[in-house]
VOKEZA-368026 format. One line per field, with one value per atom (N, C-alpha, C, CB): residue in one letter; residue number from 1; z negated, y negated, x; atom name. Coordinates in pm, 1 decimal, m for minus. Glycine has a CB too. Example, Ala and Ser with C-alpha at 12.3 -4.5 7.8 and 13.67 -1.06 7.14 Angstrom:
! residues 2
r: A/A/A/A/S/S/S/S
k: 1/1/1/1/2/2/2/2
c3: m780.0/m780.0/m780.0/m904.6/m708.0/m714.0/m787.0/m572.5
c2: 569.0/450.0/330.0/447.3/225.0/106.0/m3.0/59.8
c1: 1319.0/1230.0/1320.0/1130.8/1285.0/1367.0/1290.0/1408.4
a: N/CA/C/CB/N/CA/C/CB
//
This chain:
! residues 86
r: M/M/M/M/L/L/L/L/T/T/T/T/T/T/T/T/G/G/G/G/N/N/N/N/Q/Q/Q/Q/L/L/L/L/R/R/R/R/A/A/A/A/A/A/A/A/R/R/R/R/S/S/S/S/L/L/L/L/V/V/V/V/A/A/A/A/M/M/M/M/D/D/D/D/Q/Q/Q/Q/V/V/V/V/S/S/S/S/L/L/L/L/A/A/A/A/S/S/S/S/A/A/A/A/S/S/S/S/G/G/G/G/V/V/V/V/S/S/S/S/A/A/A/A/N/N/N/N/T/T/T/T/I/I/I/I/R/R/R/R/S/S/S/S/M/M/M/M/E/E/E/E/A/A/A/A/R/R/R/R/G/G/G/G/A/A/A/A/E/E/E/E/T/T/T/T/L/L/L/L/S/S/S/S/S/S/S/S/G/G/G/G/L/L/L/L/D/D/D/D/T/T/T/T/I/I/I/I/K/K/K/K/R/R/R/R/V/V/V/V/Q/Q/Q/Q/I/I/I/I/A/A/A/A/L/L/L/L/E/E/E/E/A/A/A/A/A/A/A/A/G/G/G/G/V/V/V/V/E/E/E/E/F/F/F/F/L/L/L/L/N/N/N/N/H/H/H/H/G/G/G/G/Q/Q/Q/Q/P/P/P/P/G/G/G/G/V/V/V/V/R/R/R/R/L/L/L/L/A/A/A/A/K/K/K/K/R/R/R/R/H/H/H/H/G/G/G/G/A/A/A/A/T/T/T/T/S/S/S/S/G/G/G/G/E/E/E/E/S/S/S/S
k: 1/1/1/1/2/2/2/2/3/3/3/3/4/4/4/4/5/5/5/5/6/6/6/6/7/7/7/7/8/8/8/8/9/9/9/9/10/10/10/10/11/11/11/11/12/12/12/12/13/13/13/13/14/14/14/14/15/15/15/15/16/16/16/16/17/17/17/17/18/18/18/18/19/19/19/19/20/20/20/20/21/21/21/21/22/22/22/22/23/23/23/23/24/24/24/24/25/25/25/25/26/26/26/26/27/27/27/27/28/28/28/28/29/29/29/29/30/30/30/30/31/31/31/31/32/32/32/32/33/33/33/33/34/34/34/34/35/35/35/35/36/36/36/36/37/37/37/37/38/38/38/38/39/39/39/39/40/40/40/40/41/41/41/41/42/42/42/42/43/43/43/43/44/44/44/44/45/45/45/45/46/46/46/46/47/47/47/47/48/48/48/48/49/49/49/49/50/50/50/50/51/51/51/51/52/52/52/52/53/53/53/53/54/54/54/54/55/55/55/55/56/56/56/56/57/57/57/57/58/58/58/58/59/59/59/59/60/60/60/60/61/61/61/61/62/62/62/62/63/63/63/63/64/64/64/64/65/65/65/65/66/66/66/66/67/67/67/67/68/68/68/68/69/69/69/69/70/70/70/70/71/71/71/71/72/72/72/72/73/73/73/73/74/74/74/74/75/75/75/75/76/76/76/76/77/77/77/77/78/78/78/78/79/79/79/79/80/80/80/80/81/81/81/81/82/82/82/82/83/83/83/83/84/84/84/84/85/85/85/85/86/86/86/86
c3: m304.7/m380.4/m469.9/m463.6/m487.0/m575.9/m720.1/m553.9/m792.4/m928.4/m1037.5/m930.0/m1004.2/m1109.0/m1072.3/m1133.4/m1173.3/m1152.1/m1069.5/m1283.8/m1093.0/m1015.2/m867.8/m1070.3/m840.7/m702.7/m635.5/m698.5/m708.5/m657.1/m625.0/m759.1/m716.5/m695.1/m572.7/m820.0/m559.6/m444.7/m313.9/m461.6/m315.5/m195.3/m152.5/m220.0/m247.1/m213.7/m154.0/m338.2/m212.3/m166.4/m21.9/m258.8/10.8/146.9/254.3/158.1/222.9/322.0/290.1/330.4/199.4/162.9/128.9/277.1/43.1/3.0/m144.3/26.7/m174.5/m314.6/m384.3/m326.3/m515.1/m592.3/m555.1/m739.6/m531.5/m496.9/m361.6/m494.4/m264.9/m132.8/m141.5/m34.5/m220.3/m237.6/m307.6/m317.1/m408.0/m478.1/m380.8/m592.4/m296.6/m198.0/m98.4/m124.0/m49.8/49.5/m7.2/103.7/m137.3/m198.3/m270.6/m294.5/m290.7/m359.5/m510.0/m306.0/m566.2/m711.6/m755.1/m757.4/m883.1/m929.3/m934.0/m1067.7/m924.4/m935.4/m1073.2/m909.5/m1175.7/m1310.3/m1315.0/m1412.8/m1239.1/m1232.3/m1168.3/m1153.7/m1060.9/m995.2/m1093.1/m865.7/m1163.2/m1261.8/m1370.4/m1325.5/m1420.1/m1524.9/m1475.3/m1575.5/m1352.2/m1294.8/m1284.2/m1155.5/m1233.7/m1219.5/m1355.0/m1140.6/m1455.2/m1589.6/m1650.5/m1681.8/m1595.2/m1644.9/m1616.1/m1581.1/m1522.8/m1491.8/m1441.1/m1614.3/m1504.8/m1462.4/m1515.2/m1508.9/m1598.6/m1653.4/m1549.8/m1780.7/m1566.0/m1478.1/m1494.0/m1508.6/m1381.5/m1384.3/m1462.3/m1242.8/m1537.8/m1619.3/m1568.3/m1764.0/m1457.3/m1397.6/m1344.1/m1284.1/m1320.0/m1265.1/m1127.7/m1257.3/m1094.5/m966.9/m849.1/m956.4/m858.3/m750.4/m728.2/m782.3/m835.8/m826.4/m763.4/m965.2/m810.2/m755.9/m607.8/m831.7/m569.6/m429.7/m342.3/m416.7/m389.9/m313.1/m289.3/m385.6/m392.2/m379.8/m281.9/m518.4/m294.2/m205.4/m60.1/m246.8/m34.5/101.9/161.1/102.6/81.1/129.0/165.7/22.3/84.5/113.6/234.6/m8.8/248.5/365.7/492.3/352.0/486.3/602.1/640.9/572.7/542.2/566.7/615.4/439.7/617.6/672.2/573.6/738.3/451.3/349.4/354.1/208.3/335.8/320.6/179.9/430.7/106.5/m30.1/m28.9/m119.0/m105.3/m114.7/m258.3/m67.5/m275.5/m408.8/m405.3/m462.2/m353.1/m342.9/m472.1/m221.9/m579.2/m709.2/m786.0/m692.7/m716.6/m778.6/m691.8/m794.4/m752.2/m671.4/m589.8/m761.1/m466.2/m380.1/m272.1/m317.9/m194.3/m82.8/32.4/m126.6/151.8/268.7/369.2/330.1/468.1/574.8/661.0/659.0/696.1/779.3/920.0/782.3/981.9/1121.2/1207.8/1162.5/1300.6/1390.9/1526.4/1403.9/1586.6/1716.9/1819.2/1761.2/1898.4/2002.4/1952.9/2073.1/1823.5/1766.0/1794.5/1617.2/1833.6/1860.4/2004.4/1828.8/2028.7/2164.9/2253.0/2166.4/2378.2/2473.1/2485.3/2436.4/2396.7/2408.0/2503.4/2269.7/2579.4/2673.2/2628.2/2816.5
c2: m445.4/m551.4/m492.1/m629.4/m564.6/m527.1/m535.3/m617.9/m422.3/m422.4/m371.2/m340.9/m286.8/m231.1/m244.7/m83.1/m233.9/m237.4/m120.2/m239.5/m2.6/115.2/97.4/240.6/37.3/12.2/m84.9/m44.8/m184.8/m281.2/m211.4/m395.0/m129.4/m57.3/34.2/24.8/104.1/193.4/113.8/274.7/m0.1/m83.4/m130.6/m204.4/m174.4/m217.5/m103.7/m271.7/13.3/131.6/167.8/250.1/157.4/190.8/108.7/170.8/m14.9/m103.3/m132.7/m233.8/m53.1/m64.7/m208.6/m13.3/m271.8/m409.7/m411.3/m498.7/m477.2/m485.1/m599.9/m503.7/m605.8/m705.9/m847.8/m684.6/m871.9/m1006.5/m1050.2/m1011.6/m959.8/m992.2/m1022.1/m877.0/m942.5/m967.5/m1100.2/m853.7/m1129.2/m1257.0/m1372.7/m1267.1/m1363.1/m1468.0/m1480.6/m1439.9/m1367.6/m1367.8/m1420.4/m1227.6/m1399.8/m1439.4/m1573.7/m1333.8/m1625.0/m1753.3/m1744.3/m1849.3/m1626.7/m1610.7/m1564.6/m1508.7/m1568.0/m1529.0/m1376.4/m1588.8/m1332.2/m1189.4/m1138.2/m1161.9/m1221.2/m1181.2/m1155.6/m1288.8/m1231.8/m1210.0/m1075.7/m1322.9/m1043.1/m913.5/m801.3/m902.5/m813.5/m711.8/m695.9/m748.6/m807.9/m803.6/m738.5/m944.6/m768.9/m709.6/m558.3/m770.9/m512.9/m369.7/m299.3/m345.7/m369.7/m311.3/m277.2/m407.8/m328.9/m297.9/m152.2/m392.4/m89.3/51.4/71.5/138.2/161.9/194.3/94.7/334.2/1.7/m97.9/m205.3/m162.7/m269.0/m378.3/m495.5/m422.1/m556.4/m671.1/m785.4/m716.4/m856.5/m967.6/m1102.1/m949.2/m1101.8/m1227.2/m1303.4/m1200.9/m1430.1/m1510.3/m1461.5/m1654.9/m1482.1/m1437.3/m1495.0/m1476.5/m1620.9/m1684.0/m1610.9/m1832.8/m1573.9/m1501.9/m1365.1/m1487.1/m1292.5/m1159.1/m1168.6/m1092.8/m1266.8/m1284.1/m1314.8/m1396.3/m1398.1/m1431.7/m1308.0/m1539.8/m1224.2/m1101.1/m1006.5/m1032.8/m994.0/m906.4/m951.6/m903.9/m1078.6/m1132.3/m1104.5/m1284.1/m1119.9/m1093.0/m945.9/m1132.8/m857.2/m713.6/m675.0/m631.7/m734.8/m707.9/m754.1/m776.7/m867.4/m917.3/m821.7/m1056.8/m746.5/m648.9/m515.4/m627.4/m500.2/m378.6/m287.8/m301.9/m335.6/m255.1/m280.9/m286.6/m174.5/m185.1/m137.0/m101.5/m217.2/m181.6/m107.8/m306.9/0.6/84.9/84.6/229.8/84.2/90.0/173.2/m51.0/292.3/382.9/461.8/478.3/393.2/456.8/464.5/593.6/443.7/449.0/366.5/597.6/279.8/196.8/280.7/100.9/240.4/309.1/216.2/432.4/265.7/190.1/285.6/113.0/229.2/303.7/201.9/392.4/251.4/163.2/130.1/227.7/5.9/m37.5/17.5/m192.0/49.2/93.0/m27.3/160.9/m9.4/m118.8/m92.4/m135.4/m192.8/m177.1/m134.2/m308.0/m31.3/16.6/106.4/m97.7/144.5/222.4/372.0/199.2/417.1/560.2/591.1/606.2/712.0/748.7/756.1/883.6/720.7/728.2/601.0/838.0/503.5/377.3/285.8/309.8/209.1/114.1/m25.4/134.2
c1: 1247.9/1311.9/1419.4/1208.7/1524.7/1633.6/1585.2/1757.2/1590.3/1534.7/1628.0/1412.0/1727.2/1813.9/1961.9/1779.4/2045.8/2189.6/2237.7/2261.5/2180.6/2219.4/2185.0/2150.9/2071.1/2029.4/2127.5/1884.5/2169.8/2267.3/2399.4/2290.1/2448.3/2573.7/2564.2/2610.0/2452.6/2432.5/2428.3/2301.9/2362.7/2353.4/2491.9/2261.0/2571.1/2707.9/2788.7/2779.1/2772.1/2844.6/2808.2/2815.5/2681.0/2635.9/2705.4/2486.6/2734.5/2795.4/2942.3/2717.2/2999.9/3142.1/3181.6/3229.9/3101.7/3126.4/3168.0/3000.0/3278.6/3318.6/3245.1/3471.6/3258.4/3184.7/3223.2/3207.6/3351.2/3397.5/3341.2/3551.4/3339.6/3284.2/3135.2/3308.7/3063.0/2919.7/2896.4/2854.0/2977.8/2964.8/2982.5/3067.5/3082.6/3108.3/2993.7/3238.5/2944.7/2836.7/2705.2/2815.9/2683.7/2556.9/2562.7/2512.8/2682.3/2695.9/2679.8/2596.2/2700.7/2699.6/2838.3/2589.1/2867.4/3000.4/3015.8/3027.8/3140.8/3169.8/3129.3/3319.5/3141.2/3098.1/2948.0/3135.7/2872.0/2727.4/2697.5/2658.8/2766.8/2747.1/2781.8/2834.1/2894.3/2934.3/2828.6/3069.3/2778.1/2674.9/2546.5/2644.8/2509.8/2388.8/2405.7/2357.8/2519.8/2543.4/2551.8/2671.1/2599.2/2612.2/2476.2/2687.1/2369.1/2234.3/2197.6/2130.1/2269.3/2242.8/2101.5/2266.2/2028.5/1891.5/1788.3/1854.8/1832.3/1739.1/1707.6/1797.6/1593.2/1552.1/1647.7/1406.9/1683.4/1773.3/1711.9/1807.4/1795.8/1746.1/1795.5/1788.1/1869.3/1915.2/1794.5/2019.1/1812.4/1704.4/1661.2/1746.2/1536.2/1480.6/1558.2/1333.5/1600.4/1676.9/1809.2/1702.8/1876.1/2003.6/1983.7/2067.8/1883.3/1854.8/1822.7/1737.8/1743.7/1705.1/1826.7/1601.3/1918.3/2037.9/2124.7/2118.9/2137.6/2215.5/2146.0/2233.9/2014.3/1938.0/1951.4/1789.9/1938.7/1948.5/2086.4/1920.1/2192.0/2328.1/2344.5/2431.9/2289.8/2299.5/2214.3/2256.4/2097.9/2014.2/2083.7/1877.7/2152.7/2227.1/2340.1/2284.1/2389.7/2497.0/2442.2/2579.0/2308.2/2248.3/2177.8/2351.0/2153.6/2086.2/1935.7/2142.4/1858.6/1713.7/1679.2/1637.0/1604.0/1564.8/1432.2/1555.3/1425.5/1306.5/1255.7/1337.0/1127.3/1068.6/942.2/1038.7/954.2/840.3/827.1/855.6/789.4/775.3/905.5/719.6/1017.6/1149.4/1244.2/1200.0/1325.9/1415.7/1513.8/1492.6/1537.2/1632.1/1683.1/1568.6/1779.4/1835.5/1866.4/1963.4/1872.4/1917.7/1969.4/1802.5/2042.1/2085.6/1965.2/2199.1/1952.0/1839.7/1856.4/1829.1/1744.5/1746.8/1775.5/1613.0/1864.3/1898.2/1835.3/2051.7/1778.4/1713.7/1816.5/1644.5/1781.8/1870.0/1981.3/1928.2/1976.6/2085.2/2071.4/2091.2/1953.7/1937.9/1971.9/1795.3/2016.5/2053.7/1929.0/2129.3/1945.5/1837.0/1756.5/1748.1/1782.1/1709.3/1783.1/1692.3/1707.6/1770.0/1742.6/1719.0
a: N/CA/C/CB/N/CA/C/CB/N/CA/C/CB/N/CA/C/CB/N/CA/C/CB/N/CA/C/CB/N/CA/C/CB/N/CA/C/CB/N/CA/C/CB/N/CA/C/CB/N/CA/C/CB/N/CA/C/CB/N/CA/C/CB/N/CA/C/CB/N/CA/C/CB/N/CA/C/CB/N/CA/C/CB/N/CA/C/CB/N/CA/C/CB/N/CA/C/CB/N/CA/C/CB/N/CA/C/CB/N/CA/C/CB/N/CA/C/CB/N/CA/C/CB/N/CA/C/CB/N/CA/C/CB/N/CA/C/CB/N/CA/C/CB/N/CA/C/CB/N/CA/C/CB/N/CA/C/CB/N/CA/C/CB/N/CA/C/CB/N/CA/C/CB/N/CA/C/CB/N/CA/C/CB/N/CA/C/CB/N/CA/C/CB/N/CA/C/CB/N/CA/C/CB/N/CA/C/CB/N/CA/C/CB/N/CA/C/CB/N/CA/C/CB/N/CA/C/CB/N/CA/C/CB/N/CA/C/CB/N/CA/C/CB/N/CA/C/CB/N/CA/C/CB/N/CA/C/CB/N/CA/C/CB/N/CA/C/CB/N/CA/C/CB/N/CA/C/CB/N/CA/C/CB/N/CA/C/CB/N/CA/C/CB/N/CA/C/CB/N/CA/C/CB/N/CA/C/CB/N/CA/C/CB/N/CA/C/CB/N/CA/C/CB/N/CA/C/CB/N/CA/C/CB/N/CA/C/CB/N/CA/C/CB/N/CA/C/CB/N/CA/C/CB/N/CA/C/CB/N/CA/C/CB/N/CA/C/CB/N/CA/C/CB/N/CA/C/CB/N/CA/C/CB/N/CA/C/CB/N/CA/C/CB/N/CA/C/CB/N/CA/C/CB/N/CA/C/CB/N/CA/C/CB/N/CA/C/CB/N/CA/C/CB/N/CA/C/CB
//
């Protein structure tokens, strides 16, 4: 789950998405995205619905959210993306 501003910034970076594009894809304002990222390592304080919309937009772009004791992100594995698969 998306939990910190730093995690959000890293997720955007992974998929080369700017704040305005993410705002458009998630249906929230660019100012909201900026405010969320400004939280840095702190827990996001935006409403759960807003956070979920941003997370869903990033997941659709190929981001996987990790929370194994510490928030993180990686590119999601895509089916058939490895060599040798048919």
